[in-house]
Residue frames as qw, qx, qy, qz and C-alpha x, y, z in Angstrom:
[[0.104, -0.409, 0.883, 0.208, -11.85, 75.98, 63.15],
 [0.822, 0.279, 0.210, -0.450, -13.64, 73.49, 60.78],
 [0.258, -0.238, 0.854, 0.384, -13.11, 70.52, 58.48],
 [0.691, 0.443, 0.053, -0.568, -14.89, 69.92, 55.24],
 [0.415, -0.214, 0.869, 0.164, -14.89, 66.65, 53.38],
 [0.718, 0.354, -0.237, -0.550, -16.02, 65.25, 49.86],
 [0.341, -0.246, 0.906, -0.049, -16.33, 61.51, 49.73],
 [0.667, 0.228, -0.434, -0.561, -17.62, 59.07, 47.04],
 [0.424, -0.085, 0.891, -0.135, -18.95, 55.65, 48.02],
 [0.354, 0.418, 0.804, 0.232, -21.92, 54.34, 46.15],
 [0.137, 0.918, 0.324, 0.182, -23.16, 57.95, 45.93],
 [0.447, 0.365, -0.228, 0.784, -21.30, 61.15, 46.48],
 [0.465, -0.771, -0.409, 0.146, -21.37, 62.97, 49.85],
 [0.311, 0.489, -0.169, 0.797, -20.29, 66.37, 51.13],
 [0.537, -0.775, -0.318, -0.102, -20.19, 67.75, 54.59],
 [0.290, 0.562, -0.403, 0.662, -18.25, 69.33, 57.44],
 [0.487, -0.494, -0.544, 0.472, -17.67, 69.86, 61.03],
 [0.007, -0.823, -0.067, -0.564, -18.52, 73.26, 62.30],
 [0.644, -0.307, -0.438, 0.547, -16.05, 73.96, 65.21],
 [0.019, -0.650, -0.014, -0.759, -16.87, 77.08, 67.09],
 [0.205, 0.006, -0.703, 0.681, -17.07, 78.28, 70.76],
 [0.333, 0.348, 0.458, -0.747, -20.79, 79.51, 70.34],
 [0.322, 0.458, 0.768, 0.311, -23.76, 78.92, 68.18],
 [0.133, 0.162, -0.052, -0.976, -25.52, 81.72, 66.20],
 [0.606, 0.314, 0.438, -0.584, -28.74, 79.76, 65.83],
 [0.111, 0.276, -0.785, -0.544, -28.02, 77.43, 62.89],
 [0.704, 0.291, 0.421, -0.492, -30.76, 76.01, 60.92],
 [0.458, 0.139, 0.778, 0.406, -31.24, 73.71, 57.86],
 [0.316, 0.609, 0.041, -0.726, -32.16, 76.07, 55.04],
 [0.546, 0.369, 0.676, 0.330, -33.80, 75.22, 51.63],
 [0.101, 0.538, -0.081, -0.833, -33.60, 77.88, 49.08],
 [0.667, 0.485, 0.563, -0.060, -36.15, 77.12, 46.35],
 [0.543, 0.264, 0.470, 0.644, -35.56, 77.96, 42.71],
 [0.047, 0.750, 0.398, 0.526, -37.84, 81.05, 42.70],
 [0.456, -0.755, -0.212, 0.420, -36.53, 82.61, 45.96],
 [0.337, 0.900, -0.020, 0.276, -35.19, 86.13, 44.99],
 [0.765, -0.287, -0.064, 0.573, -31.48, 86.05, 45.59],
 [0.099, 0.989, 0.010, 0.112, -30.50, 89.68, 46.07],
 [0.759, -0.016, -0.056, 0.649, -26.87, 90.86, 45.60],
 [0.244, -0.746, -0.150, 0.601, -25.31, 94.11, 46.79],
 [0.020, -0.603, 0.392, 0.695, -23.57, 94.85, 43.48],
 [0.020, -0.010, -0.846, -0.532, -25.34, 92.64, 40.90],
 [0.547, -0.126, -0.301, -0.771, -28.91, 92.23, 39.66],
 [0.654, -0.131, 0.571, -0.479, -31.38, 90.13, 41.68],
 [0.228, 0.177, -0.913, -0.289, -31.49, 86.54, 40.52],
 [0.664, -0.034, 0.213, -0.716, -35.16, 85.34, 40.51],
 [0.962, 0.140, -0.058, -0.229, -34.49, 81.91, 38.92],
 [0.122, 0.640, -0.748, 0.130, -31.56, 79.65, 39.91],
 [0.581, 0.029, -0.811, 0.055, -30.71, 76.22, 41.15],
 [0.680, -0.652, -0.056, -0.329, -32.42, 75.12, 44.38],
 [0.456, 0.369, -0.693, 0.419, -30.00, 74.27, 47.30],
 [0.763, -0.586, -0.237, -0.136, -30.09, 72.91, 50.74],
 [0.546, 0.335, -0.502, 0.581, -27.49, 73.48, 53.66],
 [0.536, -0.602, -0.459, 0.373, -26.77, 74.77, 56.99],
 [0.258, 0.367, 0.006, 0.894, -26.72, 78.49, 58.05],
 [0.016, -0.502, -0.550, 0.667, -28.41, 81.23, 59.63],
 [0.193, 0.632, 0.523, 0.539, -31.17, 83.51, 58.16],
 [0.212, -0.466, -0.247, 0.823, -30.88, 87.29, 58.73],
 [0.292, 0.494, -0.020, -0.819, -33.49, 89.65, 57.28],
 [0.826, 0.403, 0.307, -0.248, -34.92, 86.76, 55.20],
 [0.509, 0.728, -0.452, -0.086, -31.58, 86.13, 53.65],
 [0.988, -0.147, -0.026, 0.042, -29.80, 82.68, 53.79],
 [0.026, -0.828, 0.555, -0.073, -26.17, 82.99, 55.23],
 [0.983, -0.006, -0.157, -0.090, -24.98, 79.58, 54.42],
 [0.484, -0.638, 0.588, 0.117, -22.01, 77.83, 56.09],
 [0.096, -0.206, 0.868, 0.441, -22.17, 75.15, 53.46],
 [0.696, 0.349, 0.306, -0.548, -24.75, 73.95, 51.03],
 [0.350, -0.012, 0.863, 0.366, -25.44, 71.55, 48.13],
 [0.450, 0.327, -0.125, -0.821, -27.55, 72.52, 45.05],
 [0.842, 0.175, 0.354, -0.367, -29.99, 70.27, 43.17],
 [0.732, 0.580, -0.349, -0.077, -27.38, 69.44, 40.53],
 [0.942, -0.184, -0.141, 0.242, -25.00, 67.91, 43.11],
 [0.431, 0.531, -0.260, 0.682, -22.52, 70.80, 43.39],
 [0.619, -0.694, -0.330, 0.162, -21.38, 71.59, 46.98],
 [0.302, 0.611, -0.215, 0.699, -19.62, 74.44, 48.60],
 [0.626, -0.671, -0.334, 0.217, -18.46, 75.22, 52.20],
 [0.121, 0.820, -0.242, 0.505, -16.78, 78.32, 53.81],
 [0.809, -0.369, -0.320, 0.328, -14.20, 77.73, 56.50],
 [0.290, -0.927, 0.077, 0.224, -12.44, 80.16, 58.79],
 [0.724, 0.371, 0.054, 0.579, -9.21, 81.58, 57.09],
 [0.282, -0.948, -0.104, 0.102, -8.27, 84.35, 59.54],
 [0.403, -0.712, 0.327, 0.473, -5.32, 86.54, 58.90],
 [0.430, -0.081, 0.709, 0.553, -4.89, 85.15, 55.43],
 [0.318, 0.656, 0.657, 0.191, -8.01, 86.27, 53.62],
 [0.109, -0.395, 0.071, 0.909, -7.66, 89.51, 51.78],
 [0.370, 0.701, 0.609, -0.020, -10.76, 91.00, 50.05],
 [0.376, 0.123, 0.310, 0.865, -10.76, 93.65, 47.45],
 [0.176, 0.438, 0.151, -0.868, -12.37, 97.03, 46.54],
 [0.663, 0.585, 0.365, -0.293, -15.17, 97.38, 43.96],
 [0.226, -0.277, 0.649, 0.672, -13.83, 96.62, 40.40],
 [0.538, 0.484, 0.023, -0.690, -16.09, 97.82, 37.55],
 [0.419, 0.480, -0.684, -0.355, -14.62, 95.26, 35.27],
 [0.163, 0.064, -0.972, 0.158, -15.56, 92.18, 37.45],
 [0.598, -0.493, -0.500, -0.385, -18.69, 90.55, 38.87],
 [0.018, -0.403, 0.580, -0.708, -18.46, 91.97, 42.45],
 [0.719, -0.388, -0.529, -0.230, -19.64, 89.61, 45.04],
 [0.375, -0.668, 0.407, -0.498, -19.69, 89.99, 48.77],
 [0.040, 0.291, -0.929, 0.225, -18.35, 87.10, 50.97],
 [0.455, 0.156, 0.744, -0.463, -21.79, 86.11, 52.38],
 [0.683, 0.490, -0.029, -0.540, -23.17, 86.03, 48.75],
 [0.220, 0.499, -0.771, -0.328, -20.57, 83.74, 47.28],
 [0.249, -0.001, 0.966, -0.066, -22.08, 80.37, 48.18],
 [0.501, 0.561, 0.570, -0.331, -25.59, 81.18, 46.89],
 [0.310, 0.742, -0.337, -0.489, -24.08, 82.95, 43.89],
 [0.067, 0.419, -0.871, -0.247, -21.90, 79.90, 42.83],
 [0.263, 0.135, 0.946, -0.135, -24.47, 77.21, 43.72],
 [0.460, 0.581, 0.373, -0.558, -27.33, 79.17, 42.15],
 [0.484, 0.733, -0.217, -0.425, -25.60, 79.28, 38.81],
 [0.224, 0.551, -0.793, -0.131, -23.29, 76.35, 38.53],
 [0.951, -0.072, -0.028, -0.299, -23.82, 72.59, 38.22],
 [0.928, 0.084, -0.158, 0.327, -20.16, 71.31, 38.15],
 [0.567, -0.595, 0.085, 0.564, -16.76, 72.29, 39.56],
 [0.479, 0.153, 0.408, 0.762, -15.64, 73.23, 36.05],
 [0.015, -0.787, -0.424, -0.447, -18.55, 75.66, 35.70],
 [0.500, -0.829, -0.156, 0.195, -17.76, 77.09, 39.22],
 [0.663, -0.306, 0.196, 0.655, -14.16, 77.62, 38.23],
 [0.312, 0.469, 0.437, 0.701, -15.11, 79.53, 35.04],
 [0.219, -0.874, -0.342, -0.268, -17.53, 81.73, 37.07],
 [0.616, -0.658, -0.072, 0.426, -14.82, 82.35, 39.76],
 [0.568, 0.088, 0.248, 0.780, -12.48, 83.75, 37.13],
 [0.048, 0.619, 0.324, 0.714, -14.90, 86.68, 36.58],
 [0.519, -0.768, -0.375, -0.009, -15.59, 87.25, 40.32],
 [0.244, 0.508, -0.353, 0.747, -14.23, 89.92, 42.43],
 [0.547, -0.561, -0.604, 0.146, -14.83, 89.23, 46.14],
 [0.026, 0.628, -0.118, 0.769, -15.36, 92.59, 47.94],
 [0.222, 0.103, -0.665, 0.705, -15.16, 93.67, 51.46],
 [0.414, -0.364, -0.119, -0.826, -18.75, 94.84, 51.85],
 [0.080, -0.024, 0.881, -0.465, -20.30, 93.60, 55.21],
 [0.133, -0.478, -0.827, -0.263, -23.82, 92.25, 55.53],
 [0.233, -0.867, -0.281, -0.339, -24.63, 94.87, 58.03],
 [0.014, 0.786, -0.384, 0.485, -23.14, 96.81, 60.84],
 [0.701, -0.482, 0.436, -0.293, -23.50, 93.98, 63.27],
 [0.920, 0.060, 0.352, 0.162, -22.28, 91.11, 61.03],
 [0.077, -0.794, 0.456, 0.394, -18.87, 91.97, 59.87],
 [0.731, 0.498, -0.420, -0.206, -17.14, 90.28, 56.80],
 [0.926, -0.268, 0.260, 0.050, -16.11, 86.77, 57.70],
 [0.080, 0.703, -0.662, -0.249, -12.47, 85.75, 56.84],
 [0.863, 0.072, 0.458, -0.199, -12.99, 82.63, 54.89],
 [0.173, 0.401, -0.752, -0.494, -11.76, 80.21, 52.15],
 [0.786, 0.178, 0.155, -0.572, -13.86, 77.68, 50.39],
 [0.264, -0.143, 0.919, 0.255, -14.01, 74.12, 49.08],
 [0.662, 0.328, -0.047, -0.672, -16.19, 73.44, 46.12],
 [0.259, -0.205, 0.939, 0.094, -16.88, 69.80, 45.12],
 [0.765, 0.151, -0.243, -0.577, -18.75, 67.54, 42.63],
 [0.977, -0.113, 0.165, -0.069, -18.77, 63.78, 42.44],
 [0.860, 0.373, -0.076, 0.340, -15.46, 64.03, 40.42],
 [0.534, 0.321, -0.259, 0.738, -13.40, 66.90, 41.64],
 [0.433, -0.791, -0.312, 0.300, -12.74, 69.36, 44.45],
 [0.424, 0.549, -0.082, 0.716, -11.15, 72.75, 44.31],
 [0.423, -0.598, -0.359, 0.578, -9.97, 75.14, 47.06],
 [0.221, 0.773, 0.275, 0.527, -10.66, 78.79, 46.70],
 [0.514, -0.546, -0.258, 0.608, -8.66, 81.40, 48.49],
 [0.202, 0.912, 0.125, 0.335, -8.69, 85.22, 48.27],
 [0.719, -0.461, -0.084, 0.513, -5.38, 86.36, 49.42],
 [0.144, -0.775, 0.099, 0.608, -2.93, 89.25, 49.03],
 [0.255, -0.246, 0.712, 0.607, -1.85, 87.99, 45.58],
 [0.493, 0.134, -0.333, -0.793, -5.37, 87.74, 44.42],
 [0.839, -0.021, 0.215, -0.500, -7.89, 85.02, 43.88],
 [0.028, 0.436, -0.893, -0.108, -6.40, 81.54, 43.94],
 [0.891, 0.060, 0.005, -0.450, -8.09, 78.38, 42.62],
 [0.077, -0.478, 0.875, 0.020, -6.34, 75.09, 43.54],
 [0.776, 0.004, -0.564, -0.282, -7.13, 71.54, 42.57],
 [0.458, -0.490, 0.601, -0.435, -7.70, 69.72, 45.83],
 [0.584, 0.165, -0.779, -0.157, -6.65, 65.96, 45.32],
 [0.141, -0.045, -0.883, 0.446, -7.41, 65.01, 49.01],
 [0.375, -0.529, -0.591, -0.479, -11.07, 66.31, 48.95],
 [0.541, -0.621, -0.471, 0.316, -10.63, 67.92, 52.41],
 [0.148, 0.631, -0.082, 0.757, -10.12, 71.53, 53.72],
 [0.485, -0.570, -0.489, 0.448, -9.45, 72.90, 57.18],
 [0.062, -0.973, -0.156, 0.156, -8.14, 76.30, 57.99],
 [0.159, 0.898, -0.411, -0.007, -4.79, 78.09, 57.97],
 [0.159, -0.555, 0.261, 0.774, -2.26, 77.98, 56.49],
 [0.534, 0.512, -0.229, -0.633, -2.76, 78.59, 52.83],
 [0.955, 0.143, 0.126, -0.226, -3.58, 75.57, 50.80],
 [0.690, 0.552, -0.447, 0.138, -0.23, 74.97, 48.98],
 [0.090, -0.576, 0.668, -0.463, 1.49, 74.84, 52.46],
 [0.783, -0.115, 0.399, -0.463, -1.15, 72.39, 53.66],
 [0.915, 0.356, -0.107, -0.159, -0.41, 70.20, 50.73],
 [0.486, 0.608, -0.563, 0.278, 3.34, 70.34, 51.02],
 [0.368, -0.502, 0.636, -0.456, 3.08, 69.37, 54.67],
 [0.951, 0.014, 0.126, -0.281, 1.58, 65.99, 53.66],
 [0.632, 0.548, -0.528, 0.146, 5.13, 65.10, 52.41],
 [0.098, -0.538, 0.701, -0.459, 6.16, 64.68, 56.02],
 [0.707, -0.087, 0.521, -0.470, 3.68, 61.78, 56.33],
 [0.623, 0.418, -0.541, -0.381, 4.56, 59.73, 53.18],
 [0.217, 0.253, -0.929, 0.163, 5.53, 56.68, 55.37],
 [0.531, 0.030, 0.553, -0.642, 2.13, 56.32, 57.05],
 [0.364, 0.046, -0.828, -0.424, 0.35, 53.14, 56.01],
 [0.748, -0.267, 0.139, -0.592, -2.77, 51.30, 56.98],
 [0.880, 0.167, -0.445, -0.019, -0.79, 48.11, 56.43],
 [0.795, -0.571, 0.037, 0.204, 1.39, 46.28, 58.88],
 [0.131, 0.922, -0.353, -0.089, 4.73, 48.30, 58.85],
 [0.905, 0.227, -0.182, 0.309, 8.05, 46.94, 57.72],
 [0.588, -0.695, 0.085, 0.406, 11.21, 47.52, 59.76],
 [0.564, 0.713, -0.028, 0.416, 13.48, 50.15, 58.01],
 [0.414, -0.897, 0.136, 0.078, 15.18, 51.48, 61.24],
 [0.023, 0.740, -0.661, -0.123, 18.39, 49.68, 60.37],
 [0.745, 0.212, -0.616, -0.143, 19.61, 46.23, 59.18],
 [0.396, 0.093, -0.826, 0.391, 19.62, 43.40, 61.79],
 [0.233, -0.055, 0.503, -0.831, 16.83, 44.82, 63.81],
 [0.307, -0.306, -0.828, -0.356, 13.74, 42.86, 64.35],
 [0.209, -0.212, 0.271, -0.916, 11.23, 45.11, 66.20],
 [0.052, 0.322, 0.908, -0.262, 8.25, 43.77, 68.20],
 [0.263, -0.247, -0.391, -0.846, 5.07, 44.80, 66.38],
 [0.041, -0.120, -0.825, 0.551, 3.21, 44.81, 69.61],
 [0.324, 0.516, 0.456, -0.648, 0.01, 46.44, 68.43],
 [0.435, 0.564, 0.596, 0.370, -2.24, 46.68, 65.31],
 [0.131, 0.963, 0.228, 0.064, -2.33, 50.11, 63.55],
 [0.554, -0.612, 0.145, 0.546, 1.39, 50.74, 64.03],
 [0.535, 0.371, 0.461, 0.604, 1.65, 51.66, 60.36],
 [0.013, -0.856, -0.295, -0.425, 0.04, 54.87, 61.28],
 [0.584, -0.601, -0.195, 0.509, 2.45, 55.85, 64.02],
 [0.356, -0.124, 0.205, 0.903, 3.18, 59.49, 63.55],
 [0.049, -0.635, -0.602, -0.481, -0.29, 60.35, 62.41],
 [0.030, 0.234, -0.349, 0.907, -0.88, 63.74, 64.27],
 [0.316, -0.521, -0.793, 0.002, -3.49, 63.72, 66.96],
 [0.121, -0.361, -0.363, 0.851, -3.67, 67.33, 67.98],
 [0.305, 0.709, 0.621, -0.141, -6.42, 69.68, 67.03],
 [0.086, -0.543, 0.268, 0.791, -4.54, 72.18, 64.94],
 [0.693, 0.575, 0.058, -0.430, -5.93, 72.80, 61.43],
 [0.315, 0.610, -0.696, -0.210, -2.75, 71.44, 59.83],
 [0.160, -0.203, 0.947, -0.189, -2.93, 68.25, 61.77],
 [0.590, 0.330, 0.540, -0.501, -6.59, 67.84, 61.19],
 [0.617, 0.609, -0.235, -0.440, -6.04, 67.99, 57.57],
 [0.194, 0.429, -0.882, -0.034, -3.38, 65.28, 57.66],
 [0.285, -0.013, 0.863, -0.416, -5.59, 63.16, 59.87],
 [0.628, 0.472, 0.298, -0.543, -8.71, 63.70, 57.92],
 [0.504, 0.583, -0.526, -0.360, -6.88, 62.97, 54.56],
 [0.062, 0.294, -0.953, 0.037, -5.50, 59.72, 55.84],
 [0.399, 0.216, 0.775, -0.439, -8.74, 58.58, 57.22],
 [0.625, 0.550, 0.118, -0.541, -10.81, 59.58, 54.19],
 [0.453, 0.598, -0.570, -0.336, -8.41, 58.17, 51.71],
 [0.147, 0.248, -0.954, 0.087, -8.04, 54.91, 53.39],
 [0.532, 0.046, 0.505, -0.678, -11.68, 54.53, 54.24],
 [0.136, -0.067, -0.935, -0.321, -13.52, 51.34, 53.18],
 [0.447, 0.072, 0.236, -0.860, -17.33, 51.68, 52.92],
 [0.411, 0.258, 0.869, -0.095, -20.31, 49.32, 52.52],
 [0.099, 0.194, 0.662, 0.717, -22.81, 49.52, 49.71],
 [0.115, -0.721, -0.681, -0.061, -25.94, 50.84, 51.46],
 [0.009, -0.800, -0.048, -0.598, -26.99, 54.46, 52.12],
 [0.669, -0.736, 0.034, -0.098, -26.83, 53.72, 55.89],
 [0.847, -0.105, 0.064, 0.517, -23.28, 52.34, 55.41],
 [0.494, 0.489, 0.093, 0.713, -22.20, 55.39, 53.55],
 [0.285, -0.818, -0.070, -0.494, -23.76, 57.93, 55.90],
 [0.780, -0.617, 0.032, 0.095, -22.41, 56.19, 58.99],
 [0.786, 0.019, 0.044, 0.616, -18.84, 55.95, 57.45],
 [0.247, 0.665, 0.041, 0.704, -18.86, 59.75, 56.58],
 [0.475, -0.820, -0.022, -0.319, -19.78, 60.62, 60.18],
 [0.881, -0.377, 0.043, 0.284, -16.98, 58.41, 61.37],
 [0.614, 0.336, 0.050, 0.712, -14.51, 60.23, 59.15],
 [0.063, -0.763, 0.008, -0.644, -15.69, 63.63, 60.60],
 [0.717, -0.691, -0.024, -0.094, -15.47, 62.19, 64.11],
 [0.838, -0.042, -0.059, 0.541, -11.75, 61.51, 63.58],
 [0.369, 0.223, -0.046, 0.901, -11.24, 65.28, 63.48],
 [0.339, -0.754, -0.482, -0.293, -13.94, 66.40, 65.79],
 [0.140, 0.449, -0.429, 0.771, -13.43, 68.98, 68.61],
 [0.526, -0.430, -0.705, 0.206, -14.28, 67.90, 72.22],
 [0.254, -0.881, -0.083, -0.390, -15.76, 70.57, 74.52],
 [0.620, -0.771, 0.134, 0.063, -12.94, 71.64, 76.88],
 [0.839, -0.023, 0.243, 0.487, -9.86, 70.78, 74.77],
 [0.405, 0.367, 0.207, 0.811, -9.51, 74.06, 72.98],
 [0.154, -0.698, -0.420, 0.558, -9.92, 77.26, 75.10],
 [0.243, 0.527, 0.342, 0.739, -11.20, 80.34, 73.31],
 [0.195, -0.519, 0.147, -0.819, -11.24, 83.23, 75.92],
 [0.436, -0.217, 0.632, -0.602, -13.62, 82.15, 78.67],
 [0.875, 0.222, 0.108, -0.416, -15.31, 79.49, 76.30],
 [0.479, -0.274, 0.794, 0.255, -14.18, 76.37, 74.65],
 [0.465, 0.370, -0.499, -0.631, -14.37, 75.38, 70.94],
 [0.523, 0.079, 0.840, -0.125, -16.35, 72.23, 70.12],
 [0.066, -0.093, -0.763, -0.636, -17.98, 70.68, 66.95],
 [0.426, 0.178, 0.300, -0.835, -21.38, 72.42, 67.19],
 [0.857, 0.339, 0.260, -0.288, -22.74, 70.10, 64.21],
 [0.323, -0.251, 0.805, 0.429, -21.58, 67.67, 61.72],
 [0.666, 0.499, 0.073, -0.550, -23.21, 67.42, 58.29],
 [0.363, -0.124, 0.860, 0.337, -23.38, 64.97, 55.54],
 [0.613, 0.486, 0.094, -0.616, -25.35, 65.54, 52.27],
 [0.579, 0.182, 0.740, 0.291, -25.92, 62.91, 49.80],
 [0.103, 0.508, -0.203, -0.831, -25.40, 65.19, 46.84],
 [0.116, -0.047, -0.830, -0.544, -27.06, 62.65, 44.30],
 [0.223, -0.504, -0.827, -0.111, -30.21, 62.38, 46.21],
 [0.105, -0.588, -0.046, -0.801, -30.39, 65.80, 47.94],
 [0.690, -0.612, -0.379, -0.079, -30.67, 64.41, 51.41],
 [0.148, 0.645, -0.425, 0.617, -28.93, 66.44, 54.03],
 [0.785, -0.360, -0.469, 0.185, -27.92, 64.62, 57.26],
 [0.105, 0.670, -0.387, 0.625, -26.66, 66.17, 60.47],
 [0.664, -0.427, -0.551, 0.270, -25.83, 65.54, 64.03],
 [0.089, -0.881, 0.115, -0.451, -25.30, 68.10, 66.87],
 [0.232, 0.506, -0.722, 0.410, -22.95, 68.09, 69.77],
 [0.381, -0.175, 0.700, -0.578, -25.52, 66.88, 72.23],
 [0.815, 0.265, 0.313, -0.409, -27.46, 64.70, 69.84],
 [0.183, -0.389, 0.818, 0.382, -25.58, 61.93, 68.07],
 [0.563, 0.416, 0.710, -0.074, -28.73, 60.64, 66.36],
 [0.209, -0.049, 0.513, 0.831, -28.52, 61.37, 62.69],
 [0.359, 0.617, 0.442, -0.543, -31.34, 63.69, 61.42],
 [0.321, 0.088, 0.648, 0.685, -32.23, 64.18, 57.76],
 [0.377, 0.674, 0.212, -0.599, -34.05, 66.69, 55.53],
 [0.566, 0.228, 0.663, 0.433, -34.71, 65.92, 51.90],
 [0.010, 0.355, -0.184, -0.916, -34.53, 68.65, 49.31],
 [0.196, -0.022, -0.717, -0.669, -36.70, 66.92, 46.87],
 [0.138, -0.510, -0.840, 0.126, -39.58, 66.44, 49.20],
 [0.012, -0.604, -0.257, 0.754, -40.14, 70.19, 49.11],
 [0.476, 0.810, 0.336, 0.064, -41.80, 72.42, 46.51],
 [0.615, -0.252, 0.196, 0.721, -38.68, 73.59, 44.82],
 [0.198, 0.488, 0.403, 0.749, -40.46, 76.13, 42.57],
 [0.354, -0.802, -0.439, 0.199, -41.45, 77.96, 45.69],
 [0.339, 0.699, -0.072, 0.625, -40.29, 81.62, 46.40],
 [0.472, -0.784, 0.205, -0.348, -39.91, 81.41, 50.18],
 [0.192, 0.442, -0.836, 0.263, -37.04, 80.02, 52.17],
 [0.869, -0.281, -0.351, -0.207, -37.86, 76.62, 53.86],
 [0.047, 0.608, -0.610, 0.506, -36.36, 76.32, 57.36],
 [0.846, -0.294, -0.438, -0.082, -35.86, 73.47, 59.76],
 [0.349, -0.788, 0.416, -0.289, -34.74, 73.98, 63.37],
 [0.398, 0.404, -0.811, 0.143, -31.97, 71.65, 64.56],
 [0.863, -0.399, -0.275, -0.145, -32.63, 68.64, 66.83],
 [0.101, 0.690, -0.542, 0.470, -30.48, 69.20, 69.93],
 [0.710, -0.399, 0.412, -0.408, -31.92, 66.84, 72.50],
 [0.003, -0.382, 0.924, 0.028, -30.01, 63.53, 72.89],
 [0.864, -0.050, -0.066, -0.496, -32.10, 60.48, 71.95],
 [0.102, -0.394, 0.900, -0.156, -30.98, 57.31, 73.86],
 [0.758, -0.011, -0.516, -0.398, -32.36, 53.91, 72.89],
 [0.401, -0.395, 0.687, -0.460, -33.07, 52.17, 76.22],
 [0.570, 0.125, -0.738, -0.338, -33.18, 48.47, 75.66],
 [0.474, -0.284, -0.820, 0.153, -34.37, 47.26, 79.06]]
């Protein structure tokens, strides 16, 4: 269960919460322009856009959870269990495995429009990475500073939806998520007006009563509503620190607390939260046990290199003792 958000303040930002019951050893990964991107059913790409994001590296291959390229295009994959349906090999299409989709799109596209055109030629196939890493059931959000789209491969084929709220969670399918927002059209950040019936003068005993009815549970549908309301009504300052801080506050509104969602013998929690300034290529993140924001800058590296650049995450909490 995860939440991904695109947000524009002074610059454009893209990030997500990764909500899972266990870690797979996530790292910040930079893929330089000359790193050979190998594909199971297409030719190797030895020259592409550089990208930075979070994921794991297996057999020297970047398995991105989300990433942003040097042109400012971003993409995240989120759990879409029971709904994702992938295809057999199609000789008339560009056949891409699920684990290849993020580097393939970000390696070749600089805008959402370019990504949409590329996706029209793509056939997402069921081929797993290896016998131990089965094919993940995912859908994706792709964003630039102007637009976001949701991409879902379902029984009826590959669907590309314009995403007006610039947020994505998990099931159900995106059109149902958007329709569900109709149930919350009366929510407001303003002081509410009494519409109950004529002649009633209710006691507005608290601030924030315009948002009464905003769902507070941890389901994917409720997180999309709460995240969209928070994001769309967010007011941000003008500095980079203001923007980054605000982005993490938006993510915190839909974060998962350890112990609240049982998964077997474990509990789901927000393993990390990320925020990438897509204009500057700065990737910020926090982890569950470390609220201090860490940062890795794409453009401080040699982007014409041909080797992956990997940063381990900072997990230890840093507390500022003032006495």
